[in-house]
ZAMILO-276492 format. One record per residue: residue number from 1; z, x, y of N, C-alpha, C in turn. Coordinates in nm, 2 decimals, decimal comma, padded with zeros to 4 digits. Atoms other than C-alpha are relative to their C-alpha. Layout:
// residues N
  resi    n_pz    n_px    n_py   ca_pz   ca_px   ca_py    c_pz    c_px    c_py
   NUM       Z       X       Y       Z       X       Y       Z       X       Y
...
This chain:
// residues 258
  resi    n_pz    n_px    n_py   ca_pz   ca_px   ca_py    c_pz    c_px    c_py
     1  -00,08   00,11   00,03  -00,34   01,20   01,83   00,15   00,01   00,04
     2  -00,14  -00,02  -00,05  -00,03   01,32   02,01   00,03  -00,11   00,10
     3  -00,04   00,11  -00,09   00,16   01,06   02,21   00,15   00,01   00,03
     4  -00,14   00,01  -00,03   00,49   00,99   02,37   00,08  -00,08  -00,11
     5  -00,07   00,07   00,10   00,77   00,86   02,15  -00,01  -00,15   00,02
     6   00,01   00,14  -00,02   00,73   00,52   02,31  -00,12  -00,06  -00,07
     7   00,12   00,05   00,06   00,38   00,49   02,17  -00,03   00,06  -00,14
     8   00,01  -00,07   00,13   00,43   00,70   01,85   00,12  -00,02  -00,08
     9  -00,13   00,03   00,07   00,70   00,53   01,65   00,02   00,08  -00,13
    10  -00,01  -00,08   00,12   00,62   00,75   01,35   00,00   00,15   00,03
    11   00,00  -00,14  -00,04   00,64   01,08   01,54   00,11   00,08  -00,07
    12  -00,09  -00,08   00,07   00,80   01,35   01,34   00,02  -00,04  -00,15
    13  -00,02   00,05   00,14   00,78   01,15   01,01  -00,11   00,06  -00,09
    14   00,09  -00,04   00,10   00,61   01,26   00,69  -00,03  -00,12  -00,09
    15   00,04   00,12   00,08   00,42   00,98   00,51  -00,09   00,03  -00,11
    16   00,08  -00,01   00,12   00,27   00,96   00,17  -00,07  -00,14  -00,03
    17   00,07   00,12   00,01   00,00   00,70   00,11  -00,09   00,00  -00,12
    18   00,08   00,01   00,12  -00,16   00,60  -00,22  -00,11  -00,10   00,02
    19   00,11   00,09  -00,03  -00,49   00,42  -00,25  -00,07   00,03   00,13
    20   00,04  -00,04  -00,13  -00,59   00,61   00,06  -00,15   00,02   00,03
    21   00,14  -00,04  -00,02  -00,96   00,65   00,00  -00,08  -00,11   00,06
    22   00,08   00,12  -00,05  -01,07   00,30   00,12   00,09  -00,11   00,04
    23  -00,07   00,12  -00,03  -00,96  -00,03   00,26   00,12   00,01   00,07
    24  -00,13   00,00  -00,07  -00,60  -00,09   00,36   00,06   00,15   00,00
    25  -00,05  -00,13   00,01  -00,51   00,26   00,24  -00,06   00,10   00,10
    26   00,07  -00,09  -00,10  -00,77   00,44   00,46   00,04  -00,04   00,14
    27  -00,05   00,05  -00,13  -00,67   00,22   00,75   00,14   00,04   00,03
    28  -00,13  -00,05  -00,02  -00,31   00,31   00,70   00,01   00,15   00,03
    29   00,00  -00,14  -00,03  -00,39   00,68   00,70  -00,03   00,02   00,15
    30   00,04  -00,01  -00,14  -00,55   00,63   01,05   00,12  -00,05   00,09
    31  -00,11   00,06  -00,08  -00,27   00,40   01,18   00,12   00,09   00,00
    32  -00,12  -00,08   00,01   00,02   00,62   01,05  -00,02   00,13   00,08
    33   00,02  -00,13  -00,07  -00,14   00,94   01,18  -00,01  -00,03   00,15
    34   00,01   00,04  -00,14  -00,22   00,76   01,51   00,13  -00,02   00,07
    35  -00,14   00,02  -00,06   00,15   00,68   01,55   00,09   00,12  -00,02
    36  -00,08  -00,13   00,00   00,25   01,04   01,50   00,04   00,06  -00,13
    37  -00,04  -00,06   00,13   00,31   01,09   01,13  -00,09   00,10  -00,05
    38   00,08  -00,09   00,09   00,20   01,38   00,92  -00,03  -00,08  -00,13
    39   00,03   00,09   00,12   00,02   01,21   00,63  -00,06   00,08  -00,12
    40   00,06  -00,06   00,13  -00,05   01,31   00,27  -00,06  -00,12  -00,07
    41   00,09   00,11   00,05  -00,33   01,09   00,13  -00,03   00,03  -00,15
    42   00,03  -00,02   00,14  -00,37   01,03  -00,24  -00,08  -00,12  -00,05
    43   00,09   00,10   00,07  -00,63   00,85  -00,45  -00,07   00,08  -00,11
    44   00,07  -00,07   00,11  -00,87   00,93  -00,73  -00,13   00,06   00,05
    45   00,13  -00,05  -00,05  -01,18   00,99  -00,52   00,02   00,11   00,10
    46  -00,03  -00,12  -00,09  -01,15   01,34  -00,37  -00,10   00,01   00,11
    47   00,10  -00,01  -00,10  -01,48   01,32  -00,18   00,04  -00,08   00,12
    48  -00,04   00,09  -00,11  -01,35   01,03   00,03   00,13   00,05   00,07
    49  -00,12  -00,05  -00,06  -01,01   01,19   00,08  -00,03   00,12   00,09
    50   00,04  -00,11  -00,08  -01,17   01,51   00,20  -00,06  -00,04   00,14
    51   00,06   00,05  -00,13  -01,38   01,32   00,46   00,11  -00,06   00,09
    52  -00,10   00,07  -00,08  -01,08   01,12   00,58   00,09   00,11   00,06
    53  -00,09  -00,10  -00,05  -00,85   01,42   00,61  -00,07   00,08   00,11
    54   00,07  -00,08  -00,11  -01,12   01,61   00,81  -00,01  -00,08   00,13
    55   00,01   00,09  -00,12  -01,16   01,31   01,05   00,14   00,00   00,07
    56  -00,13   00,00  -00,06  -00,78   01,30   01,10   00,03   00,13   00,07
    57  -00,03  -00,13  -00,06  -00,75   01,67   01,16  -00,08   00,02   00,13
    58   00,09  -00,01  -00,12  -01,04   01,66   01,40   00,06  -00,07   00,12
    59  -00,06   00,08  -00,11  -00,85   01,40   01,60   00,14   00,05   00,04
    60  -00,13  -00,06  -00,04  -00,54   01,62   01,61   00,12  -00,03  -00,09
    61  -00,12   00,04   00,09  -00,33   01,48   01,32   00,02   00,11  -00,10
    62  -00,04  -00,08   00,12  -00,15   01,66   01,05  -00,03  -00,08  -00,12
    63   00,04   00,07   00,12  -00,31   01,56   00,72  -00,04   00,09  -00,11
    64   00,04  -00,06   00,12  -00,36   01,67   00,37  -00,02  -00,10  -00,11
    65   00,03   00,10   00,10  -00,46   01,52   00,04   00,05   00,06  -00,14
    66  -00,03  -00,03   00,13  -00,37   01,52  -00,33  -00,06  -00,10  -00,09
    67   00,07   00,10   00,09  -00,59   01,36  -00,60   00,10  -00,03  -00,11
    68  -00,09   00,05   00,11  -00,38   01,15  -00,84  -00,03  -00,14  -00,04
    69   00,01   00,14   00,05  -00,40   00,84  -01,06   00,14  -00,05  -00,02
    70  -00,13   00,04   00,00  -00,09   00,64  -01,01   00,05  -00,05  -00,14
    71  -00,04   00,03   00,13  -00,09   00,54  -01,37   00,07   00,11  -00,08
    72  -00,06  -00,12   00,06   00,02   00,89  -01,45   00,12   00,05   00,08
    73  -00,12  -00,05  -00,07   00,38   00,98  -01,37  -00,01   00,14   00,03
    74   00,01  -00,15  -00,03   00,30   01,35  -01,39  -00,08   00,02   00,12
    75   00,08  -00,02  -00,12   00,02   01,32  -01,14   00,07  -00,04   00,13
    76  -00,07   00,05  -00,12   00,23   01,12  -00,90   00,11   00,10   00,04
    77  -00,11  -00,10  -00,03   00,52   01,37  -00,93  -00,06   00,12   00,07
    78   00,06  -00,11  -00,07   00,29   01,65  -00,83  -00,05  -00,03   00,14
    79   00,04   00,05  -00,13   00,15   01,45  -00,54   00,12   00,00   00,10
    80  -00,12   00,01  -00,08   00,50   01,38  -00,41   00,05   00,14   00,03
    81  -00,05  -00,14  -00,01   00,60   01,75  -00,47  -00,09   00,07   00,11
    82   00,09  -00,06  -00,10   00,29   01,85  -00,27   00,04  -00,04   00,14
    83  -00,04   00,05  -00,14   00,40   01,64   00,03   00,13   00,07   00,05
    84  -00,12  -00,07  -00,03   00,75   01,79   00,02  -00,02   00,15   00,03
    85   00,03  -00,15  -00,02   00,62   02,15  -00,02  -00,07   00,02   00,12
    86   00,08  -00,03  -00,11   00,37   02,11   00,25   00,07  -00,03   00,13
    87  -00,06   00,04  -00,12   00,58   01,93   00,51   00,15   00,01   00,01
    88  -00,15  -00,02   00,00   00,94   01,99   00,40   00,08  -00,12  -00,04
    89  -00,08   00,12   00,04   01,04   01,64   00,32  -00,09  -00,12  -00,01
    90   00,08   00,12   00,01   00,92   01,28   00,26   00,09  -00,11   00,07
    91  -00,07   00,11  -00,07   01,02   01,00   00,51  -00,05  -00,14  -00,03
    92   00,06   00,13   00,02   00,78   00,72   00,44  -00,10   00,01  -00,12
    93   00,10   00,01   00,11   00,58   00,61   00,13  -00,06  -00,14   00,01
    94   00,07   00,13   00,00   00,32   00,34   00,13  -00,08   00,00  -00,13
    95   00,06   00,01   00,13   00,24   00,25  -00,23  -00,10  -00,11   00,00
    96   00,11   00,09  -00,03  -00,09   00,08  -00,18  -00,11  -00,01  -00,11
    97   00,10   00,00   00,10  -00,30   00,17  -00,48   00,01  -00,12  -00,09
    98   00,00   00,12   00,08  -00,41  -00,13  -00,69  -00,14  -00,03  -00,04
    99   00,13   00,05   00,05  -00,69  -00,30  -00,88   00,01  -00,15  -00,02
   100   00,01   00,14   00,03  -00,80  -00,66  -00,93  -00,03  -00,02  -00,15
   101   00,03   00,04   00,14  -00,90  -00,84  -01,25  -00,12  -00,09   00,00
   102   00,12   00,08   00,01  -01,21  -01,01  -01,37   00,04  -00,15   00,02
   103  -00,04   00,14  -00,03  -01,21  -01,38  -01,25  -00,04  -00,08  -00,12
   104   00,02   00,08   00,13  -01,17  -01,54  -01,59   00,12  -00,07  -00,03
   105  -00,12   00,06   00,05  -00,94  -01,79  -01,74   00,08   00,09  -00,09
   106  -00,09  -00,09   00,07  -00,64  -01,63  -01,91  -00,04   00,02  -00,15
   107   00,03  -00,01   00,14  -00,75  -01,71  -02,26  -00,13   00,08  -00,03
   108   00,12  -00,07   00,02  -01,08  -01,53  -02,21   00,01   00,15   00,04
   109  -00,02  -00,14  -00,03  -00,93  -01,20  -02,08   00,04   00,08  -00,12
   110  -00,03  -00,09   00,11  -00,90  -00,90  -02,31   00,13   00,07   00,03
   111  -00,12  -00,08  -00,02  -00,60  -00,68  -02,37  -00,03   00,11   00,11
   112   00,03  -00,11  -00,09  -00,78  -00,41  -02,17   00,01  -00,05   00,15
   113  -00,02   00,06  -00,14  -00,79  -00,64  -01,86   00,14   00,00   00,04
   114  -00,14   00,01  -00,03  -00,42  -00,70  -01,87   00,06   00,14   00,02
   115  -00,06  -00,14   00,00  -00,34  -00,33  -01,94  -00,04   00,07   00,13
   116   00,05  -00,07  -00,12  -00,55  -00,20  -01,65   00,08  -00,05   00,12
   117  -00,07   00,05  -00,12  -00,39  -00,43  -01,40   00,14   00,03   00,00
   118  -00,14  -00,03   00,01  -00,04  -00,39  -01,52   00,03   00,15   00,02
   119  -00,03  -00,14  -00,01  -00,06  -00,01  -01,56  -00,02   00,05   00,15
   120   00,03  -00,04  -00,13  -00,21   00,03  -01,21   00,10  -00,06   00,10
   121  -00,07   00,07  -00,10  -00,03  -00,23  -01,01   00,15  -00,01  -00,01
   122  -00,14   00,01   00,02   00,31  -00,23  -01,17   00,05   00,14  -00,04
   123  -00,04  -00,13   00,04   00,35   00,10  -01,36  -00,03   00,10   00,12
   124   00,03  -00,09  -00,11   00,18   00,27  -01,06   00,10   00,00   00,11
   125  -00,11   00,01  -00,10   00,44   00,14  -00,82   00,13   00,06  -00,05
   126  -00,11  -00,06   00,06   00,71   00,23  -01,06   00,00   00,15   00,00
   127   00,02  -00,15   00,00   00,58   00,59  -01,10   00,02   00,05   00,14
   128  -00,01  -00,05  -00,14   00,55   00,63  -00,72   00,15  -00,01   00,05
   129  -00,14   00,01  -00,05   00,90   00,49  -00,64   00,10   00,10  -00,06
   130  -00,10  -00,08   00,06   01,09   00,69  -00,89  -00,01   00,15   00,05
   131   00,02  -00,13  -00,05   00,94   01,02  -00,76   00,03   00,01   00,15
   132  -00,02   00,00  -00,15   00,95   00,92  -00,39   00,15  -00,01   00,03
   133  -00,14   00,01  -00,02   01,31   00,81  -00,42   00,08   00,13  -00,03
   134  -00,06  -00,13   00,03   01,40   01,14  -00,58  -00,01   00,09   00,12
   135   00,02  -00,08  -00,12   01,25   01,32  -00,28   00,08  -00,05   00,12
   136  -00,07   00,06  -00,11   01,41   01,08  -00,03   00,15   00,02  -00,01
   137  -00,14  -00,03   00,02   01,76   01,12  -00,18   00,03   00,14   00,04
   138  -00,02  -00,14  -00,04   01,72   01,50  -00,14  -00,01   00,02   00,15
   139   00,02  -00,02  -00,14   01,61   01,45   00,22   00,09  -00,09   00,09
   140  -00,09   00,08  -00,08   01,88   01,20   00,33  -00,05  -00,14   00,03
   141   00,04   00,14  -00,02   01,69   00,87   00,32  -00,15  -00,01   00,03
   142   00,14   00,02  -00,02   01,35   00,72   00,39  -00,03  -00,15  -00,01
   143   00,05   00,14   00,01   01,14   00,40   00,38  -00,12  -00,01  -00,09
   144   00,11   00,02   00,09   00,91   00,27   00,11  -00,05  -00,14   00,02
   145   00,07   00,13  -00,01   00,65   00,00   00,15  -00,09  -00,02  -00,12
   146   00,09   00,03   00,12   00,48  -00,15  -00,16  -00,09  -00,11   00,04
   147   00,10   00,10  -00,02   00,16  -00,35  -00,15   00,01  -00,10  -00,11
   148   00,02   00,11   00,10   00,20  -00,68  -00,33  -00,12  -00,08   00,05
   149   00,11   00,09  -00,03  -00,02  -00,98  -00,24   00,05  -00,14   00,02
   150  -00,04   00,15   00,01  -00,01  -01,35  -00,16   00,01  -00,04  -00,14
   151   00,00   00,03   00,14  -00,07  -01,35  -00,53   00,14   00,03  -00,06
   152  -00,14  -00,03   00,04   00,29  -01,22  -00,56   00,10  -00,11   00,04
   153  -00,08   00,11  -00,05   00,42  -01,53  -00,38  -00,05  -00,14  -00,05
   154   00,05   00,13   00,05   00,19  -01,81  -00,50  -00,10   00,03  -00,11
   155   00,09  -00,03   00,11  -00,04  -01,85  -00,80  -00,14  -00,06   00,04
   156   00,14   00,06  -00,01  -00,42  -01,91  -00,82  -00,06   00,01  -00,14
   157   00,06   00,00   00,14  -00,64  -01,97  -01,12  -00,09   00,12  -00,02
   158   00,09  -00,11   00,05  -00,84  -01,71  -01,31   00,04   00,13   00,05
   159  -00,05  -00,13  -00,04  -00,62  -01,42  -01,21   00,14   00,03  -00,06
   160  -00,13   00,00   00,05  -00,32  -01,44  -01,44   00,07   00,14   00,00
   161  -00,06  -00,13   00,00  -00,26  -01,06  -01,49   00,03   00,05   00,14
   162  -00,02  -00,05  -00,14  -00,30  -00,99  -01,12   00,12  -00,07   00,06
   163  -00,11   00,08  -00,05  -00,06  -01,27  -01,03   00,13   00,05  -00,05
   164  -00,12  -00,05   00,07   00,20  -01,14  -01,28   00,03   00,13   00,06
   165  -00,03  -00,14  -00,05   00,16  -00,78  -01,16   00,06  -00,01   00,14
   166  -00,04   00,00  -00,14   00,20  -00,87  -00,79   00,14  -00,06   00,01
   167  -00,14   00,05   00,01   00,51  -01,08  -00,87   00,10   00,11  -00,04
   168  -00,09  -00,11   00,05   00,65  -00,78  -01,05   00,02   00,11   00,11
   169  -00,02  -00,10  -00,11   00,59  -00,55  -00,75   00,12  -00,05   00,09
   170  -00,11   00,05  -00,08   00,82  -00,78  -00,55   00,13   00,01  -00,07
   171  -00,12  -00,02   00,07   01,08  -00,77  -00,82   00,05   00,14   00,01
   172  -00,03  -00,14  -00,01   01,07  -00,39  -00,82   00,05   00,03   00,14
   173  -00,04  -00,02  -00,14   01,10  -00,39  -00,44   00,14  -00,04   00,02
   174  -00,14   00,06  -00,02   01,41  -00,61  -00,44   00,10   00,08  -00,07
   175  -00,10  -00,07   00,08   01,58  -00,42  -00,72   00,03   00,14   00,07
   176  -00,02  -00,13  -00,06   01,52  -00,08  -00,55   00,07  -00,01   00,13
   177  -00,06   00,02  -00,13   01,62  -00,21  -00,21   00,15  -00,01  -00,01
   178  -00,14   00,02   00,02   01,96  -00,32  -00,34   00,07   00,13  -00,05
   179  -00,06  -00,12   00,06   02,02  -00,01  -00,54   00,01   00,12   00,09
   180   00,00  -00,12  -00,09   01,93   00,25  -00,27   00,04  -00,03   00,14
   181  -00,04   00,02  -00,14   02,04   00,08   00,05   00,12   00,09   00,04
   182  -00,11  -00,08  -00,04   02,37   00,27   00,04  -00,04   00,15   00,02
   183   00,04  -00,13  -00,01   02,17   00,59   00,02  -00,10   00,02   00,12
   184   00,09  -00,02  -00,12   01,97   00,53   00,34  -00,15  -00,02  -00,03
   185   00,14   00,02   00,04   01,65   00,43   00,16  -00,03  -00,15   00,01
   186   00,04   00,14  -00,01   01,48   00,10   00,26  -00,12  -00,02  -00,08
   187   00,12   00,03   00,08   01,23  -00,06   00,03  -00,05  -00,15   00,03
   188   00,05   00,13  -00,03   01,01  -00,35   00,14  -00,14  -00,01  -00,06
   189   00,13   00,03   00,05   00,68  -00,51   00,04  -00,08  -00,08   00,10
   190   00,09   00,09  -00,08   00,38  -00,66   00,22  -00,08  -00,08  -00,10
   191   00,08   00,09   00,08   00,18  -00,95   00,08  -00,12  -00,04   00,08
   192   00,12   00,03  -00,07  -00,17  -00,93   00,22  -00,07  -00,12  -00,06
   193   00,09   00,10   00,05  -00,40  -01,23   00,20  -00,14   00,06   00,00
   194   00,14  -00,04   00,00  -00,78  -01,21   00,21  -00,02   00,11   00,11
   195   00,01  -00,11  -00,08  -00,86  -00,87   00,36  -00,14   00,06  -00,02
   196   00,13  -00,06   00,01  -01,20  -00,72   00,44   00,00   00,13  -00,07
   197   00,01  -00,13   00,08  -01,29  -00,44   00,19  -00,14   00,01  -00,05
   198   00,13  -00,02   00,06  -01,59  -00,30   00,02  -00,02  -00,10  -00,11
   199   00,01   00,09   00,11  -01,52  -00,52  -00,28  -00,02  -00,14   00,05
   200   00,01   00,14  -00,06  -01,48  -00,84  -00,07  -00,13  -00,01   00,07
   201   00,13   00,01  -00,07  -01,79  -00,76   00,14  -00,11  -00,02  -00,10
   202   00,11   00,01   00,10  -02,00  -00,71  -00,17   00,01  -00,14  -00,06
   203  -00,02   00,14   00,06  -01,86  -01,04  -00,32  -00,06  -00,10   00,10
   204   00,05   00,10  -00,09  -01,95  -01,23   00,00  -00,15   00,01   00,02
   205   00,15  -00,02  -00,01  -02,30  -01,08   00,02  -00,07  -00,07  -00,12
   206   00,06   00,07   00,12  -02,37  -01,22  -00,33   00,04  -00,14  -00,01
   207  -00,04   00,14   00,02  -02,19  -01,55  -00,28   00,05  -00,05   00,14
   208  -00,04   00,05  -00,13  -02,19  -01,68   00,08   00,09  -00,13  -00,01
   209  -00,09   00,12   00,02  -02,03  -02,01  -00,05   00,14   00,04  -00,03
   210  -00,13  -00,04   00,03  -01,74  -01,81  -00,18   00,07   00,05   00,13
   211  -00,06  -00,04  -00,13  -01,69  -01,67   00,17   00,05  -00,12   00,08
   212  -00,04   00,12  -00,07  -01,68  -02,01   00,32   00,12  -00,07  -00,06
   213  -00,12   00,05   00,06  -01,43  -02,13   00,06   00,12   00,08   00,03
   214  -00,11  -00,09  -00,04  -01,21  -01,83   00,13   00,05  -00,03   00,14
   215  -00,04   00,02  -00,14  -01,21  -01,89   00,50   00,07  -00,14   00,02
   216  -00,06   00,13  -00,01  -01,13  -02,26   00,45   00,15   00,00  -00,05
   217  -00,13  -00,01   00,05  -00,82  -02,16   00,26   00,10   00,08   00,09
   218  -00,08  -00,07  -00,10  -00,69  -01,96   00,56   00,02  -00,07   00,13
   219  -00,02   00,08  -00,13  -00,53  -02,14   00,86  -00,08   00,07   00,12
   220   00,07  -00,07  -00,11  -00,68  -01,87   01,09  -00,15   00,00  -00,02
   221   00,14   00,01   00,02  -01,02  -01,92   00,93  -00,07   00,13  -00,01
   222   00,06  -00,13   00,01  -01,09  -01,56   00,87   00,08   00,09  -00,09
   223  -00,07  -00,10   00,08  -01,00  -01,25   00,67   00,06   00,10   00,09
   224  -00,07  -00,11  -00,08  -00,77  -00,97   00,79  -00,09   00,12   00,01
   225   00,05  -00,14   00,00  -00,91  -00,64   00,91   00,11   00,09  -00,06
   226  -00,10  -00,08   00,07  -00,74  -00,37   00,70   00,10   00,06   00,10
   227  -00,10  -00,05  -00,10  -00,59  -00,23   01,02   00,11  -00,09   00,03
   228  -00,11   00,10  -00,02  -00,39  -00,55   01,07   00,10   00,01  -00,11
   229  -00,10  -00,01   00,11  -00,23  -00,50   00,73   00,07   00,14   00,01
   230  -00,06  -00,13  -00,01  -00,18  -00,13   00,79   00,10   00,01   00,11
   231  -00,10   00,00  -00,11   00,00  -00,19   01,12   00,13  -00,06  -00,05
   232  -00,12   00,06   00,05   00,25  -00,41   00,94   00,07   00,10  -00,09
   233  -00,06  -00,10   00,08   00,31  -00,14   00,68   00,07   00,11   00,08
   234  -00,05  -00,10  -00,09   00,36   00,11   00,96   00,13  -00,04   00,06
   235  -00,12   00,05  -00,06   00,62  -00,11   01,13   00,11   00,00  -00,10
   236  -00,10   00,00   00,11   00,81  -00,15   00,80   00,05   00,14  -00,03
   237  -00,04  -00,14   00,02   00,81   00,23   00,76   00,07   00,06   00,11
   238  -00,06  -00,07  -00,12   00,93   00,30   01,11   00,15  -00,04   00,02
   239  -00,14   00,03  -00,03   01,28   00,30   01,25   00,02  -00,13   00,07
   240  -00,01   00,13  -00,07   01,20  -00,02   01,44   00,04  -00,11  -00,10
   241  -00,03   00,10   00,11   01,25  -00,20   01,10   00,13   00,05  -00,07
   242  -00,11  -00,07   00,06   01,58  -00,02   01,04   00,10  -00,09  -00,08
   243  -00,09   00,09   00,07   01,77  -00,33   00,93  -00,08  -00,10  -00,10
   244   00,08   00,08   00,09   01,49  -00,47   00,71  -00,02   00,07  -00,13
   245   00,02  -00,06   00,13   01,51  -00,40   00,34   00,00  -00,11  -00,11
   246   00,01   00,10   00,11   01,43  -00,60   00,02  -00,09  -00,12   00,04
   247   00,08   00,11  -00,05   01,19  -00,82   00,22  -00,15   00,02  -00,05
   248   00,15   00,00   00,02   00,83  -00,92   00,14  -00,06  -00,08   00,11
   249   00,06   00,05  -00,12   00,63  -00,98   00,45  -00,14  -00,04  -00,02
   250   00,14   00,04   00,01   00,32  -01,20   00,42  -00,08   00,05   00,12
   251   00,10  -00,03  -00,10   00,02  -01,07   00,61  -00,13  -00,07  -00,03
   252   00,10   00,09   00,06  -00,20  -01,36   00,53  -00,06  -00,11   00,09
   253   00,06   00,10  -00,09  -00,30  -01,55   00,84   00,05  -00,14  -00,02
   254  -00,06   00,13   00,02  -00,07  -01,84   00,74  -00,03  -00,06  -00,14
   255   00,04   00,05   00,13  -00,21  -01,87   00,38   00,12  -00,06  -00,07
   256  -00,11   00,05   00,08   00,13  -01,91   00,22   00,09  -00,11   00,08
   257  -00,07   00,10  -00,07   00,24  -02,16   00,49  -00,06  -00,14  -00,02
   258   00,06   00,13   00,03   00,01  -02,44   00,37   00,10  -00,09  -00,06
């Protein structure tokens, strides 16, 4: 995966990616490594992380992993410390770990539904940012990309905790961007729309009519490939986006332009 600087915009960078065992996170691992970054991959499923790290190393990339649950500040701290200990610094963080919520009206959801989504999607980003920023301050700067959602920009029914959580991610992103811009740390968010994943594929297999409804809601008439979302995160993490901070970039095929 070696390349010239023209085709490797992340060459020499160290990147930390959460939710890296599948979907957008796994695609980001491949994209970031393919653009020259050394990557530290984190998720809860070590078997998948081991397989992905082996694939990346076989392709010539620098890659390692650390098992962590983003809901635990202690586990996240150790994961970030591992990245710094292993590669000497932290330049880019892609905070992508997240969960959905049962598709139920708000009044039928339980406390546990709310707590799981908030703890993972909001507290998880909070935990990651505070430890990543600590490392980046020590290293002279860096770039953070948080995964929000089109649900952080517009609302939909039967997903209230998820909508609230993804709005909160954008708020955290803006607050951190303003606070740490003087220190050379950029903080942005992406807002993916419908993206192919194991969960989405399983949903569509059981409900073909849901697939057609989903495609009708997208101007491009399709779902994103995870690589398309990962490429956007890589750009925001690169020096090519050096004057972009506090932004939320939709990657939704025009969904929020309706």
